[in-house]
Legacy VTK file of the C-alpha trace (Angstrom):
# vtk DataFile Version 3.0
C-alpha trace
ASCII
DATASET POLYDATA
POINTS 149 float
-95.119 4.080 10.633
-95.667 5.463 14.154
-94.638 7.768 16.486
-92.307 6.540 19.530
-92.148 7.699 22.835
-89.316 7.073 25.480
-88.633 8.906 28.795
-90.365 11.987 27.068
-88.578 12.189 23.790
-90.679 10.822 20.767
-89.634 10.362 17.114
-90.481 9.035 14.133
-90.651 5.080 14.033
-90.628 3.336 10.232
-90.863 -0.482 10.290
-91.381 -3.115 7.770
-92.829 -6.661 8.619
-93.156 -9.656 5.881
-94.081 -12.978 7.079
-96.799 -16.074 6.456
-99.572 -17.145 8.527
-101.417 -20.143 7.968
-105.381 -19.943 8.685
-106.828 -22.138 10.845
-111.069 -21.223 10.618
-111.349 -18.033 12.497
-107.680 -17.927 13.823
-104.295 -17.878 12.226
-100.704 -18.614 13.183
-97.341 -18.039 11.774
-94.427 -15.529 12.078
-93.175 -12.360 10.603
-89.482 -10.979 10.271
-89.166 -7.219 10.946
-87.059 -4.198 10.698
-87.872 -0.718 12.590
-85.805 2.400 12.472
-85.921 5.489 14.344
-85.807 8.316 12.621
-85.246 11.976 13.652
-85.026 14.387 10.582
-83.631 17.156 12.954
-80.456 15.628 13.452
-77.113 15.455 11.534
-77.626 11.732 11.148
-81.344 10.811 10.741
-81.504 6.920 11.399
-81.121 6.858 15.205
-81.809 3.463 16.269
-82.601 -0.221 14.507
-84.326 -3.203 15.359
-84.426 -6.574 13.818
-86.392 -9.429 14.768
-88.422 -12.816 13.921
-91.883 -12.897 15.831
-94.464 -15.940 15.895
-97.949 -14.013 15.050
-101.506 -14.939 16.089
-104.442 -13.415 14.328
-107.982 -13.626 15.102
-110.754 -13.099 12.223
-113.378 -10.687 13.809
-115.467 -10.881 10.603
-115.894 -9.238 7.459
-112.359 -8.987 6.972
-111.257 -7.372 10.100
-108.610 -8.729 12.441
-106.649 -8.926 15.754
-103.157 -9.524 15.194
-100.756 -9.836 18.202
-97.047 -10.996 17.751
-94.407 -10.869 20.549
-90.548 -12.132 20.666
-86.948 -11.605 20.774
-85.456 -8.955 18.807
-81.898 -7.325 18.236
-81.265 -3.122 18.971
-78.494 -1.545 17.022
-77.880 1.760 18.826
-75.712 4.388 17.512
-74.501 5.298 21.381
-74.581 1.987 23.091
-73.665 -1.551 22.510
-76.429 -3.989 20.647
-78.985 -4.974 23.368
-81.473 -7.714 23.072
-85.085 -6.717 23.963
-88.711 -8.173 23.483
-91.060 -7.054 21.256
-94.541 -7.138 21.507
-96.665 -6.094 18.789
-100.803 -5.412 18.647
-102.870 -4.156 15.575
-106.613 -4.211 14.971
-108.203 -3.629 11.643
-108.195 -4.589 8.209
-104.907 -6.504 7.328
-105.022 -6.277 3.754
-105.887 -2.325 3.984
-105.264 -0.390 7.374
-105.028 -1.101 10.924
-103.834 0.529 13.814
-100.911 -0.510 15.312
-98.925 -0.508 18.600
-95.819 -1.886 20.132
-93.818 -1.892 22.727
-90.259 -3.045 23.283
-88.526 -3.876 26.409
-84.883 -4.454 27.396
-83.077 -4.744 30.498
-81.812 -1.637 31.972
-84.161 0.949 30.319
-87.330 2.371 30.287
-89.775 0.493 27.823
-90.578 2.169 24.303
-94.009 2.749 23.269
-95.060 3.051 19.566
-98.227 3.801 17.929
-99.329 4.263 14.446
-100.631 2.902 11.331
-99.899 -0.594 9.484
-100.259 -0.676 5.677
-101.404 -4.109 4.276
-99.984 -5.841 1.192
-102.273 -4.371 -1.303
-101.263 -0.682 -0.092
-97.351 -1.680 -0.026
-96.699 -0.240 -3.225
-98.146 2.999 -2.945
-96.238 3.262 0.398
-93.057 2.352 -0.720
-93.267 5.329 -3.174
-94.621 7.802 -0.592
-91.787 6.992 1.444
-89.233 7.351 -1.163
-90.742 10.818 -2.544
-90.475 11.941 1.602
-87.140 10.763 1.473
-86.084 12.535 -1.759
-87.892 15.841 -0.692
-86.095 15.779 2.705
-82.768 15.106 0.958
-83.233 18.035 -1.182
-84.168 20.637 1.708
-80.983 19.090 3.770
-78.957 20.187 0.414
-80.464 23.679 -0.262
-80.244 24.682 3.659
-76.350 23.680 4.010
LINES 1 150
149 0 1 2 3 4 5 6 7 8 9 10 11 12 13 14 15 16 17 18 19 20 21 22 23 24 25 26 27 28 29 30 31 32 33 34 35 36 37 38 39 40 41 42 43 44 45 46 47 48 49 50 51 52 53 54 55 56 57 58 59 60 61 62 63 64 65 66 67 68 69 70 71 72 73 74 75 76 77 78 79 80 81 82 83 84 85 86 87 88 89 90 91 92 93 94 95 96 97 98 99 100 101 102 103 104 105 106 107 108 109 110 111 112 113 114 115 116 117 118 119 120 121 122 123 124 125 126 127 128 129 130 131 132 133 134 135 136 137 138 139 140 141 142 143 144 145 146 147 148
């Protein structure tokens, strides 16, 4: 999860990635599939844009379980207000992949300004807790929206 900035507008970005990596000494190569959604909880329709992609990934082990991950490739952006667009997505993360890492992403498409994302990435060991927290947060948000109408 992270924060998105695009032309002075910011919002919450939730993304999920799953993939395979094969270790080759201090490096690893593989690919990940990812889904990302932009969320604005103040809007009547909180899901704004959705992105889907399969990205090649390179990991460099830095020692003591820490790593630098870089992935880049084409993705599809499904927007509510304009037709589907093809964009390039580049992700960089540094930290402990099985626990937590700081991450950044830039999405670039023709005819629009780059969208920058910064946030935290949770590893496979933290996935259950993260999904539970997201489910609880969405439930609370839904109850608040229901009670305020």
